[in-house]
C-alpha positions as CSV (number, residue, x, y, z in Angstrom):
1,M,-105.9,-3.0,132.4
2,K,-106.0,-5.9,134.9
3,R,-104.0,-5.1,138.0
4,A,-103.0,-8.7,138.9
5,L,-102.0,-11.7,137.0
6,V,-105.2,-12.7,135.3
7,I,-105.8,-16.4,134.8
8,L,-108.5,-18.3,133.0
9,A,-109.2,-22.0,132.6
10,T,-108.3,-23.5,129.2
11,A,-112.0,-24.0,128.8
12,T,-112.4,-23.6,125.0
13,L,-109.3,-24.9,123.4
14,L,-109.3,-27.3,120.5
15,A,-110.2,-30.9,120.5
16,A,-108.3,-32.0,117.3
17,C,-105.7,-34.6,118.1
18,S,-104.2,-37.2,120.4
19,G,-101.0,-39.1,120.9
20,G,-98.8,-36.1,120.2
21,S,-99.9,-35.4,116.6
22,G,-102.8,-33.7,114.9
23,D,-104.5,-32.6,111.7
24,T,-102.4,-30.3,109.6
25,A,-103.6,-26.7,109.2
26,T,-105.4,-25.9,106.0
27,T,-103.6,-24.2,103.2
28,T,-106.3,-21.5,103.0
29,Q,-105.4,-20.1,106.5
30,S,-104.4,-16.5,106.6
31,A,-101.6,-15.1,108.8
32,A,-102.5,-14.8,112.5
33,P,-103.5,-11.3,113.6
34,K,-100.5,-9.5,115.1
35,T,-100.5,-8.9,118.8
36,G,-102.4,-5.7,119.4
37,S,-104.7,-5.9,116.3
38,T,-108.4,-5.3,117.1
39,D,-111.8,-5.9,115.6
40,I,-114.7,-4.3,117.5
41,N,-116.9,-2.6,115.0
42,A,-116.0,0.9,116.3
43,Q,-119.0,3.3,116.1
44,P,-119.8,6.7,117.6
45,R,-122.3,6.9,120.4
46,D,-124.9,8.7,118.2
47,A,-124.9,5.7,115.9
48,L,-126.1,3.4,118.7
49,K,-129.6,2.6,120.1
50,T,-130.2,3.8,123.6
51,G,-130.6,1.0,126.0
52,G,-130.6,-2.7,125.4
53,T,-129.2,-5.8,127.2
54,L,-125.8,-7.5,126.5
55,N,-125.8,-11.1,127.5
56,L,-122.3,-12.7,128.1
57,S,-121.0,-16.0,129.4
58,I,-118.4,-16.5,132.2
59,Q,-116.5,-19.6,133.2
60,Q,-117.6,-19.9,136.7
61,W,-119.6,-18.3,139.5
62,I,-117.6,-15.4,141.0
63,T,-116.7,-15.9,144.6
64,Q,-114.0,-13.3,145.3
65,Y,-114.2,-9.8,143.7
66,N,-111.3,-8.2,145.5
67,V,-108.5,-8.3,142.9
68,G,-105.9,-7.8,145.6
69,Q,-106.9,-10.9,147.5
70,V,-105.3,-14.3,146.7
71,D,-108.6,-15.7,145.3
72,G,-109.3,-12.6,143.2
73,T,-107.2,-13.5,140.2
74,Q,-109.9,-15.2,138.1
75,G,-110.3,-13.2,134.9
76,D,-114.1,-13.0,134.7
77,G,-114.3,-11.7,138.3
78,Q,-111.7,-9.1,137.5
79,A,-113.6,-7.9,134.4
80,I,-116.8,-7.5,136.3
81,L,-115.1,-5.7,139.2
82,A,-113.4,-3.3,136.7
83,M,-116.8,-2.2,135.4
84,T,-117.9,-1.2,138.9
85,Q,-114.8,0.7,140.1
86,P,-112.8,3.7,139.0
87,R,-110.4,2.9,136.2
88,L,-107.4,5.3,136.0
89,W,-106.3,4.5,132.4
90,H,-107.4,3.7,128.9
91,L,-105.0,1.6,126.8
92,D,-104.9,2.0,123.0
93,E,-104.1,-0.6,120.4
94,S,-100.4,-0.4,121.2
95,A,-101.1,-0.6,125.0
96,K,-100.1,3.0,125.5
97,A,-101.9,4.4,128.6
98,T,-103.7,7.7,128.7
99,V,-105.7,9.0,131.7
100,N,-109.4,8.2,132.0
101,P,-110.7,11.8,132.3
102,D,-113.7,10.5,134.3
103,V,-111.3,9.7,137.1
104,L,-108.1,11.5,136.6
105,V,-107.3,15.1,135.6
106,S,-103.6,14.2,135.2
107,A,-101.0,11.7,136.4
108,E,-97.3,12.4,136.0
109,A,-94.1,10.8,137.2
110,A,-91.1,12.9,138.2
111,G,-88.3,10.6,139.3
112,P,-89.5,8.4,142.2
113,V,-92.6,10.6,142.8
114,V,-95.9,10.2,140.9
115,T,-98.6,12.9,141.3
116,Y,-102.2,12.0,140.6
117,K,-104.9,14.7,140.3
118,L,-108.4,13.3,140.7
119,N,-111.5,14.5,139.1
120,P,-113.2,16.7,141.7
121,L,-116.6,15.0,140.9
122,A,-115.3,11.5,141.7
123,T,-117.5,9.9,144.4
124,W,-118.1,6.5,145.9
125,S,-121.6,5.1,146.0
126,D,-121.7,5.7,149.8
127,Q,-121.5,9.4,148.8
128,T,-118.0,9.9,150.2
129,P,-115.4,11.5,147.9
130,I,-112.7,9.6,146.2
131,T,-109.4,11.0,147.7
132,W,-105.8,10.4,148.3
133,Q,-106.8,8.3,151.3
134,D,-108.2,5.5,149.1
135,F,-104.7,5.3,147.4
136,A,-103.1,5.2,150.8
137,T,-105.3,2.4,152.0
138,Q,-104.8,0.3,148.9
139,W,-101.0,0.7,149.3
140,K,-101.0,-0.2,153.0
141,T,-103.2,-3.3,152.5
142,R,-101.3,-4.6,149.5
143,N,-97.6,-3.9,150.2
144,G,-97.1,-7.2,152.0
145,T,-96.0,-5.9,155.4
146,D,-99.2,-7.0,157.2
147,K,-99.5,-10.8,156.6
148,R,-103.1,-10.8,157.8
149,F,-104.1,-9.4,154.3
150,Q,-104.1,-12.5,152.0
151,L,-102.6,-11.0,148.9
152,S,-102.7,-12.0,145.2
153,G,-99.5,-10.0,144.8
154,S,-97.6,-7.1,146.4
155,T,-95.4,-6.3,143.4
156,G,-95.1,-2.5,142.9
157,Y,-96.9,-1.7,146.1
158,D,-93.9,-3.1,148.1
159,S,-91.7,-0.5,146.2
160,I,-93.7,2.5,147.5
161,T,-92.3,4.3,150.6
162,G,-95.2,6.7,151.1
163,V,-98.6,7.9,149.9
164,E,-99.5,11.4,150.9
165,K,-102.0,14.2,150.4
166,G,-101.0,16.8,147.9
167,A,-102.3,20.3,147.6
168,D,-105.8,19.0,148.6
169,D,-107.6,15.8,149.2
170,R,-107.9,15.2,145.4
171,E,-104.2,15.3,144.8
172,V,-102.1,12.2,145.6
173,K,-98.4,12.0,145.9
174,V,-97.0,8.4,145.7
175,T,-93.2,8.0,146.4
176,F,-91.2,5.0,145.4
177,R,-87.8,3.9,146.6
178,E,-86.6,4.3,143.0
179,P,-88.3,5.3,139.8
180,Y,-90.7,2.5,139.1
181,A,-91.1,1.4,135.5
182,D,-94.6,0.1,135.6
183,W,-96.2,2.7,137.9
184,Q,-99.2,2.8,135.7
185,S,-100.0,-0.8,136.6
186,L,-100.9,0.2,140.1
187,F,-104.1,1.5,141.7
188,D,-106.1,0.4,138.7
189,P,-108.9,-0.3,139.4
190,L,-108.9,1.9,142.4
191,L,-110.9,0.3,145.3
192,P,-112.7,2.1,148.1
193,G,-110.4,2.3,151.2
194,S,-113.5,2.0,153.5
195,A,-114.0,-1.5,152.2
196,L,-110.4,-2.6,152.4
197,D,-109.0,-1.2,155.7
198,T,-109.2,-4.3,157.9
199,P,-108.1,-7.8,157.2
200,E,-111.7,-9.0,157.6
201,K,-113.0,-6.5,155.0
202,F,-110.1,-7.2,152.6
203,N,-110.3,-11.0,152.8
204,T,-114.1,-11.7,153.1
205,G,-115.9,-8.4,152.5
206,W,-115.9,-8.9,148.8
207,I,-117.1,-12.5,148.7
208,E,-119.9,-12.8,146.2
209,K,-120.5,-9.0,146.4
210,V,-119.0,-5.6,145.6
211,P,-119.7,-3.5,148.8
212,V,-119.1,0.0,147.3
213,W,-119.3,1.2,143.7
214,G,-117.2,3.9,142.0
215,G,-117.5,3.0,138.3
216,P,-120.2,3.3,135.6
217,W,-121.9,0.1,136.6
218,K,-123.1,-1.7,139.8
219,I,-124.3,-5.2,140.4
220,G,-128.1,-5.1,140.3
221,T,-128.7,-8.7,141.1
222,A,-126.6,-11.9,141.6
223,D,-128.7,-15.0,141.3
224,K,-126.5,-18.0,142.4
225,T,-129.2,-20.5,141.6
226,A,-129.5,-19.2,138.0
227,Q,-125.7,-18.5,138.0
228,T,-126.3,-15.0,136.6
229,I,-124.8,-11.7,137.6
230,T,-126.6,-8.6,136.3
231,L,-124.9,-5.2,136.0
232,V,-126.9,-2.0,135.7
233,P,-125.8,1.6,135.4
234,N,-124.6,3.2,138.6
235,P,-127.0,6.1,139.1
236,D,-124.4,8.0,141.1
237,Y,-121.7,7.9,138.4
238,W,-120.5,11.3,137.5
239,G,-118.7,10.4,134.2
240,T,-119.6,8.8,130.9
241,K,-122.9,6.9,131.2
242,P,-123.3,3.4,129.6
243,V,-125.3,3.2,126.4
244,L,-126.8,-0.2,127.5
245,D,-129.5,-0.7,130.2
246,K,-127.8,-3.9,131.6
247,V,-125.1,-6.5,131.1
248,V,-126.0,-10.0,132.2
249,F,-123.2,-12.5,132.9
250,R,-124.1,-16.2,133.0
251,A,-121.8,-19.0,134.2
252,L,-121.8,-21.7,131.6
253,D,-119.7,-24.9,131.1
254,S,-117.7,-24.4,127.9
255,A,-119.5,-27.2,126.2
256,A,-122.8,-25.3,126.5
257,I,-121.6,-21.9,125.2
258,T,-122.0,-22.4,121.5
259,D,-125.5,-23.8,121.8
260,A,-126.4,-20.9,124.1
261,Y,-125.1,-18.5,121.5
262,L,-126.9,-20.0,118.6
263,N,-130.1,-20.1,120.8
264,K,-129.7,-16.3,121.2
265,E,-129.2,-16.6,124.9
266,I,-125.8,-14.9,124.8
267,D,-124.3,-12.3,122.4
268,Q,-120.7,-13.5,122.2
269,A,-119.0,-16.9,122.1
270,P,-115.4,-17.9,121.7
271,A,-114.9,-19.7,118.3
272,R,-111.5,-21.3,118.9
273,Q,-112.7,-24.9,118.5
274,P,-113.2,-26.1,114.9
275,D,-116.7,-27.5,115.3
276,D,-117.8,-24.3,117.2
277,Y,-116.2,-22.1,114.6
278,K,-117.9,-23.9,111.7
279,R,-121.3,-23.7,113.5
280,V,-121.2,-20.0,114.5
281,A,-119.5,-18.8,111.2
282,G,-122.5,-20.1,109.3
283,D,-125.0,-18.3,111.5
284,A,-126.7,-15.3,109.7
285,T,-126.7,-13.1,112.8
286,T,-123.0,-13.6,113.5
287,K,-119.9,-11.6,112.8
288,I,-116.5,-13.3,113.4
289,R,-114.1,-10.9,115.0
290,T,-110.4,-11.7,115.4
291,G,-107.6,-9.9,117.2
292,G,-104.2,-10.3,118.8
293,R,-104.6,-10.4,122.6
294,W,-101.9,-10.8,125.2
295,D,-103.1,-14.4,125.9
296,E,-100.9,-17.4,126.4
297,T,-101.8,-21.0,127.4
298,I,-99.2,-22.4,129.7
299,L,-98.5,-25.7,131.5
300,S,-97.6,-24.9,135.1
301,L,-95.4,-27.4,137.1
302,G,-95.3,-28.1,140.8
303,S,-92.2,-28.7,142.8
304,K,-93.2,-31.5,145.2
305,G,-92.3,-35.2,145.0
306,P,-90.4,-36.1,141.8
307,L,-90.8,-32.6,140.5
308,A,-88.6,-31.3,143.2
309,D,-85.7,-32.5,141.0
310,V,-85.2,-30.0,138.1
311,R,-84.1,-32.9,135.9
312,V,-87.6,-34.4,136.1
313,R,-89.1,-31.0,135.2
314,Q,-86.7,-30.7,132.3
315,A,-87.6,-34.1,131.1
316,I,-91.2,-33.0,131.0
317,G,-90.2,-30.1,128.8
318,A,-88.2,-32.4,126.5
319,A,-91.1,-34.9,126.2
320,I,-93.7,-32.3,125.1
321,D,-94.1,-31.5,121.4
322,R,-95.2,-27.9,121.6
323,D,-95.4,-27.6,117.8
324,A,-97.8,-30.5,117.6
325,I,-100.0,-29.0,120.4
326,A,-100.1,-25.6,118.5
327,K,-100.9,-27.4,115.3
328,A,-103.8,-29.1,117.0
329,Q,-105.2,-25.7,117.9
330,S,-105.1,-24.6,114.3
331,S,-107.2,-27.2,112.4
332,G,-110.3,-25.7,110.9
333,L,-109.6,-22.1,112.0
334,P,-109.1,-19.0,109.8
335,F,-105.4,-18.7,110.9
336,A,-102.7,-20.9,112.4
337,V,-101.9,-20.9,116.1
338,H,-98.2,-20.6,117.0
339,T,-96.0,-21.6,119.9
340,V,-94.8,-18.9,122.3
341,G,-91.2,-18.9,123.5
342,N,-91.5,-16.2,126.2
343,H,-93.3,-15.6,129.5
344,F,-93.3,-11.8,129.3
345,Y,-93.9,-10.8,125.7
346,M,-96.1,-12.1,122.9
347,P,-94.8,-12.6,119.4
348,S,-94.6,-9.2,117.4
349,Q,-94.4,-7.3,120.7
350,D,-91.3,-5.1,121.2
351,G,-89.0,-7.1,123.4
352,Y,-90.1,-10.5,122.3
353,A,-87.4,-13.2,121.9
354,D,-87.8,-17.0,121.8
355,N,-85.9,-18.2,124.8
356,A,-87.2,-21.7,125.0
357,G,-84.1,-23.3,123.6
358,E,-83.6,-27.0,124.4
359,Y,-85.9,-26.6,127.4
360,G,-88.9,-26.2,125.2
361,K,-87.9,-28.6,122.4
362,L,-89.1,-32.2,121.8
363,D,-86.3,-34.7,122.5
364,L,-87.5,-38.0,123.8
365,D,-84.0,-39.4,124.2
366,R,-82.9,-36.5,126.3
367,A,-86.1,-36.8,128.4
368,K,-85.5,-40.4,129.1
369,S,-81.8,-39.7,130.0
370,L,-82.8,-37.0,132.4
371,L,-85.3,-39.2,134.1
372,K,-82.7,-42.0,134.5
373,E,-80.2,-39.5,136.0
374,A,-82.9,-38.3,138.4
375,G,-83.8,-41.8,139.5
376,Y,-87.4,-41.4,138.4
377,T,-89.2,-44.8,138.7
378,G,-92.7,-44.0,137.4
379,A,-94.2,-42.2,140.3
380,K,-97.6,-40.8,139.4
381,L,-98.0,-37.1,138.6
382,V,-101.4,-35.5,139.1
383,Y,-102.6,-33.2,136.3
384,V,-105.6,-31.2,137.6
385,V,-108.3,-30.4,135.0
386,S,-111.4,-28.4,135.3
387,A,-114.4,-30.6,134.7
388,S,-116.1,-27.8,132.7
389,S,-113.2,-27.6,130.3
390,T,-113.3,-28.9,126.7
391,S,-109.5,-28.5,126.2
392,T,-107.6,-31.5,125.0
393,V,-104.3,-30.0,126.1
394,P,-104.2,-32.2,129.2
395,Q,-104.8,-35.4,127.1
396,L,-102.2,-34.4,124.6
397,V,-99.6,-33.7,127.4
398,Q,-100.5,-37.0,129.1
399,N,-100.0,-39.0,125.9
400,M,-96.7,-37.2,125.2
401,L,-95.3,-37.7,128.6
402,S,-96.3,-41.4,128.6
403,Q,-93.9,-41.9,125.6
404,A,-91.1,-40.8,127.9
405,G,-92.2,-43.1,130.7
406,I,-93.8,-40.4,132.8
407,N,-97.0,-41.6,134.5
408,V,-99.7,-38.9,134.6
409,E,-103.2,-39.1,136.1
410,L,-105.8,-36.6,134.8
411,R,-107.9,-35.6,137.8
412,K,-111.0,-33.7,137.0
413,V,-112.3,-31.2,139.6
414,P,-115.4,-29.0,139.7
415,G,-115.0,-25.9,137.6
416,N,-116.0,-23.6,140.4
417,D,-113.2,-25.1,142.6
418,F,-110.5,-25.3,139.9
419,F,-108.7,-22.1,140.8
420,E,-109.6,-21.4,144.5
421,K,-109.0,-25.0,145.8
422,Y,-106.4,-26.3,143.4
423,V,-104.4,-23.8,141.3
424,N,-104.3,-21.0,143.9
425,R,-103.3,-23.5,146.6
426,G,-100.6,-25.2,144.5
427,S,-102.5,-28.5,144.8
428,F,-101.2,-30.0,141.6
429,D,-98.2,-31.5,139.9
430,L,-99.3,-30.3,136.5
431,V,-102.0,-27.8,135.5
432,S,-102.8,-25.8,132.4
433,F,-104.5,-22.4,132.1
434,R,-104.4,-19.1,130.3
435,N,-102.6,-15.9,131.4
436,V,-104.2,-12.9,129.8
437,D,-103.7,-9.1,129.4
438,Q,-100.2,-8.9,131.0
439,V,-99.3,-5.8,129.0
440,F,-97.2,-4.5,131.9
441,P,-94.4,-7.0,132.6
442,S,-94.7,-6.4,136.3
443,L,-98.1,-8.0,136.4
444,S,-96.3,-11.3,135.9
445,Y,-93.7,-10.8,138.6
446,P,-95.8,-12.4,141.4
447,A,-95.8,-15.6,139.4
448,F,-92.0,-15.8,139.0
449,L,-90.5,-14.5,142.2
450,S,-89.5,-17.3,144.6
451,N,-91.9,-16.1,147.2
452,G,-94.4,-14.6,144.8
453,E,-98.0,-15.0,145.8
454,Q,-98.9,-16.3,142.4
455,N,-95.9,-18.6,142.1
456,Y,-98.3,-21.6,142.6
457,G,-95.6,-24.2,141.9
458,K,-93.1,-22.5,144.1
459,I,-90.3,-22.8,141.5
460,G,-87.7,-20.0,141.4
461,S,-84.2,-18.9,142.2
462,P,-82.2,-16.1,143.8
463,E,-80.9,-15.1,140.4
464,I,-84.4,-14.8,139.0
465,D,-85.4,-12.6,142.0
466,K,-82.4,-10.3,141.5
467,L,-83.0,-9.8,137.8
468,I,-86.7,-9.1,138.4
469,A,-85.7,-6.5,141.0
470,R,-83.5,-4.8,138.5
471,A,-86.1,-4.9,135.8
472,A,-88.7,-3.3,138.1
473,V,-86.7,-0.1,138.3
474,E,-85.4,0.0,134.8
475,T,-87.4,2.7,133.0
476,D,-85.7,2.3,129.6
477,H,-87.9,-0.2,127.7
478,A,-85.1,-1.8,125.7
479,K,-82.9,-2.3,128.8
480,Q,-85.8,-3.7,130.8
481,A,-86.6,-6.1,127.9
482,T,-83.0,-7.3,128.0
483,L,-83.2,-8.0,131.7
484,L,-86.6,-9.8,131.4
485,N,-85.3,-12.0,128.6
486,Q,-82.5,-13.1,130.9
487,V,-85.2,-13.9,133.5
488,D,-87.2,-15.7,130.8
489,A,-84.3,-17.9,129.8
490,L,-83.9,-18.9,133.5
491,L,-87.6,-19.7,133.8
492,W,-87.3,-22.1,130.9
493,Q,-84.1,-23.7,132.4
494,E,-86.0,-24.2,135.7
495,E,-89.0,-25.4,133.8
496,H,-91.1,-23.1,136.1
497,S,-93.8,-23.3,133.5
498,I,-94.0,-24.2,129.8
499,A,-95.5,-21.6,127.5
500,L,-97.4,-23.5,124.9
501,F,-99.0,-21.1,122.4
502,Q,-100.6,-17.7,122.0
503,T,-104.3,-18.4,122.5
504,P,-106.2,-17.3,119.4
505,Q,-108.7,-14.5,119.8
506,I,-111.6,-15.6,117.6
507,L,-115.0,-14.5,118.7
508,A,-118.5,-14.9,117.4
509,V,-120.3,-11.7,118.1
510,R,-124.0,-10.8,117.4
511,D,-124.3,-8.7,114.2
512,G,-125.0,-5.1,115.0
513,L,-123.1,-5.1,118.3
514,A,-120.7,-2.2,118.3
515,N,-117.5,-1.2,120.1
516,F,-117.2,-4.8,121.3
517,G,-115.3,-7.9,120.4
518,A,-111.6,-8.6,119.8
519,Y,-109.9,-5.8,121.8
520,G,-106.3,-7.0,121.3
521,L,-104.2,-4.9,123.7
522,R,-106.9,-2.3,124.1
523,D,-108.4,-1.9,127.6
524,D,-111.2,0.6,127.7
525,R,-113.6,-2.2,128.5
526,Q,-115.9,-0.7,131.0
527,Y,-118.6,-1.2,128.3
528,T,-119.8,2.4,128.5
529,E,-119.5,2.7,124.7
530,V,-120.9,-0.8,123.9
531,G,-124.3,-0.9,122.2
532,F,-126.3,-2.0,119.2
533,V,-126.3,0.1,116.0
534,K,-129.5,1.8,115.1
């Protein structure tokens, strides 16, 4: 489970249409996998070869590994970090959390108090024990009270009133102001307090390195010239040992991934683009694995210049044909891609409702009327695009907005700068990216609160803030969903961001690779069980 809003560049979306229309989906397409469905070639450990190397691609070189720091939200960096640190939970296909016995003996909530009992063998790589003090430091540095710590989000941690030692150093008592619905979203991964306890350590101590290990893997080498990060088993890990000898991550432009896969340089490649899907599906060493991940592609809006007027933002929503964009993502794929009408839930998830209404519906006349009311006279909007992306979503949006008279410049920026220098800094009028693995609604709160650290466009309202505060302490799932759907309707009305479609999870995976692939909502991805069948 990722513990902050996880974002990825829309690097491998489809190039299938322009001008607001696209090829129709083929009639042979099957139904899209339901959210939560998996395809990983599950195998017992005794069916796997001992050792071996797994080669994977990542979108960019990882600069910041601290997931709690403002620049630590990039998904690949979070995935690598999670392999090197203690994970408290495993998620099953329905996103139900159970304790990871390597780290926790138990974890129970009783009213506002959560009691964790740590595995007595749990130890950091510097040979210090993992204790309640690591929880306390993570809380103190991430609760938002000390502004010197540059946070990716304080949600949840700011609801804690104290972290104390229990019966011994291996028992932790965390007290919230009120019972907190998503308490399992916190402290996972658990990071070493010794590497967080000053602003300097927190903000810069994790740049291009992981200073202390506590998971089954450690970074063996990081070669910036070759753009490769190699993980090897942590020799001090007390729990389940990895089957593999190493996992190598290589930063690649999205246009190079399919060729790298077919050349046997990497063992997995996304196959969401028609040409790529056709090429990899015909490869004799490939298995196509599909699943239903929590994965949405969104268009995020800024709030400066013309976009300070909600009518201009609403005009953008009325000028975009989301159905056409989704249809463009479907051409040549085994199943159709569909629009998403919710910022908190994926279709087929409990709680999902389509709240887009008129704010996510194509209506050019309404768009032009709103622009006229707002006094918009053609001022240019800057749409920031990663230069390494092959997505045509920006071009589609640009063409659609032009039909309403909205002037959009596509400004390409280096892929390694896309998040840290542009998205995270709010340096855009328009930008599209993916939000992934938000199985706990609270993981999205920093993006929607008025002063949320990940509300990059700075769009919100007091009403949204109040409803989120109520949802955070509502432990009844159905009642929480009702509140969050009220929030979602307001997000659409404000045109905070436009949810476009559920990003398809279609992967080309090397034949014989087991316990790996389309995980859906599952999150036991420390890769200890991944290997090649005998």
